[in-house]
MIDRENNU-139392 format. One record per residue (C-alpha): x, y, z; residue in one letter. Coordinates in steps of 0.5 Angstrom, whole numbers, plus 500, padded with zeros to 3 digits. Layout:
REM residues N
XYZa;...
This chain:
REM residues 106
498430516x;503434520x;500438526x;506443525x;503451524x;506454518x;507461518x;507466512x;513472512x;514477508x;520477503x;524482506x;530483501x;531491503x;527495508x;522497502x;515499505x;512501498x;505501501x;503504508x;497502512x;494505518x;491500522x;486504525x;483506519x;484500514x;478495515x;482489512x;477489506x;482486501x;480490495x;487492494x;490485494x;485483489x;487489484x;494489485x;497487478x;504485481x;501481487x;505484492x;499484497x;497478501x;490477505x;492478513x;489471516x;487476522x;480478520x;480486520x;487487519x;491490513x;494486508x;501483509x;506486504x;509480502x;513482496x;515489497x;521489492x;516487487x;511493487x;510497481x;508503485x;502504480x;497506485x;492502483x;491499491x;490506493x;485508488x;481502489x;481503496x;474505499x;477508505x;483511502x;480518503x;480517510x;488515510x;487507510x;493506505x;498510501x;504509497x;511510499x;514513493x;521511492x;526517492x;527517485x;519518484x;518523490x;518529486x;512534487x;510541485x;509547489x;504552487x;507559488x;501563489x;498558495x;504554497x;500548496x;504541495x;501537490x;503531485x;499530479x;494524480x;496523487x;491526493x;495528499x;502528497x;507526502x;
Protein backbone atom coordinates (compact mmCIF):
# COMPACT_ATOMS: atom_id res chain seq x y z
CA UNK A 1 0.00 0.00 0.00
CA UNK A 2 1.38 3.37 -1.01
CA UNK A 3 1.78 6.24 1.41
CA UNK A 4 1.41 8.81 -1.39
CA UNK A 5 -1.36 11.36 -1.06
CA UNK A 6 -3.88 11.42 -3.87
CA UNK A 7 -5.49 14.68 -4.94
CA UNK A 8 -8.63 15.34 -6.91
CA UNK A 9 -8.44 18.27 -9.32
CA UNK A 10 -11.16 19.80 -11.50
CA UNK A 11 -11.15 18.98 -15.18
CA UNK A 12 -10.40 22.48 -16.46
CA UNK A 13 -10.96 22.41 -20.21
CA UNK A 14 -12.17 26.00 -20.43
CA UNK A 15 -12.45 28.76 -17.85
CA UNK A 16 -16.04 27.65 -17.41
CA UNK A 17 -17.56 28.09 -13.95
CA UNK A 18 -21.18 26.95 -14.27
CA UNK A 19 -22.00 27.11 -10.56
CA UNK A 20 -20.94 29.84 -8.17
CA UNK A 21 -20.79 29.11 -4.44
CA UNK A 22 -20.58 31.71 -1.69
CA UNK A 23 -18.22 30.07 0.80
CA UNK A 24 -19.53 32.32 3.58
CA UNK A 25 -23.06 30.96 3.16
CA UNK A 26 -22.68 27.39 1.82
CA UNK A 27 -22.44 24.92 4.70
CA UNK A 28 -21.25 21.98 2.56
CA UNK A 29 -24.42 19.90 2.98
CA UNK A 30 -23.79 18.40 -0.49
CA UNK A 31 -27.47 18.36 -1.44
CA UNK A 32 -26.46 19.83 -4.81
CA UNK A 33 -24.01 16.97 -5.33
CA UNK A 34 -26.76 14.42 -4.70
CA UNK A 35 -29.27 15.95 -7.14
CA UNK A 36 -26.98 16.94 -10.04
CA UNK A 37 -28.06 14.79 -13.02
CA UNK A 38 -24.73 15.34 -14.82
CA UNK A 39 -22.49 14.51 -11.81
CA UNK A 40 -20.65 17.80 -12.25
CA UNK A 41 -20.12 18.35 -8.52
CA UNK A 42 -18.11 16.31 -6.02
CA UNK A 43 -18.17 16.59 -2.21
CA UNK A 44 -15.36 18.68 -0.79
CA UNK A 45 -13.08 16.61 1.45
CA UNK A 46 -13.04 19.55 3.88
CA UNK A 47 -16.21 19.45 6.00
CA UNK A 48 -18.34 22.58 5.73
CA UNK A 49 -16.81 23.69 2.43
CA UNK A 50 -18.70 24.03 -0.88
CA UNK A 51 -18.52 21.12 -3.32
CA UNK A 52 -15.83 20.95 -5.97
CA UNK A 53 -16.92 21.62 -9.54
CA UNK A 54 -15.15 18.61 -10.97
CA UNK A 55 -16.50 18.61 -14.54
CA UNK A 56 -17.48 22.20 -15.36
CA UNK A 57 -17.92 21.63 -19.10
CA UNK A 58 -20.45 18.86 -18.48
CA UNK A 59 -22.94 21.13 -16.66
CA UNK A 60 -26.40 21.18 -18.24
CA UNK A 61 -27.33 24.46 -16.49
CA UNK A 62 -30.57 22.76 -15.45
CA UNK A 63 -30.68 24.70 -12.15
CA UNK A 64 -31.58 21.58 -10.10
CA UNK A 65 -28.68 22.21 -7.71
CA UNK A 66 -29.93 25.73 -6.98
CA UNK A 67 -33.57 24.70 -6.61
CA UNK A 68 -32.73 21.94 -4.10
CA UNK A 69 -30.22 23.95 -2.05
CA UNK A 70 -31.64 24.77 1.39
CA UNK A 71 -29.55 27.97 1.49
CA UNK A 72 -30.06 29.15 -2.11
CA UNK A 73 -32.35 31.99 -1.00
CA UNK A 74 -29.45 33.27 1.13
CA UNK A 75 -27.07 33.17 -1.86
CA UNK A 76 -25.14 29.94 -1.15
CA UNK A 77 -25.28 28.84 -4.79
CA UNK A 78 -26.23 30.27 -8.15
CA UNK A 79 -25.96 29.26 -11.77
CA UNK A 80 -23.59 31.19 -13.98
CA UNK A 81 -25.58 31.13 -17.18
CA UNK A 82 -23.68 30.80 -20.46
CA UNK A 83 -23.80 33.87 -22.64
CA UNK A 84 -26.29 32.33 -25.06
CA UNK A 85 -28.69 31.53 -22.21
CA UNK A 86 -28.35 34.74 -20.26
CA UNK A 87 -31.34 36.51 -21.78
CA UNK A 88 -33.44 38.31 -19.20
CA UNK A 89 -36.62 40.31 -19.28
CA UNK A 90 -37.28 43.81 -17.99
CA UNK A 91 -40.62 45.18 -16.82
CA UNK A 92 -41.22 48.59 -18.34
CA UNK A 93 -43.36 49.73 -15.44
CA UNK A 94 -40.85 48.97 -12.64
CA UNK A 95 -37.51 48.41 -14.39
CA UNK A 96 -37.25 45.01 -12.68
CA UNK A 97 -35.03 42.44 -14.42
CA UNK A 98 -36.17 38.84 -14.28
CA UNK A 99 -35.82 35.42 -15.87
CA UNK A 100 -38.66 32.96 -16.07
CA UNK A 101 -38.28 30.43 -13.27
CA UNK A 102 -34.99 31.94 -12.01
CA UNK A 103 -34.87 33.87 -8.75
CA UNK A 104 -32.29 36.67 -8.45
CA UNK A 105 -31.22 37.08 -12.12
CA UNK A 106 -27.71 38.35 -12.71
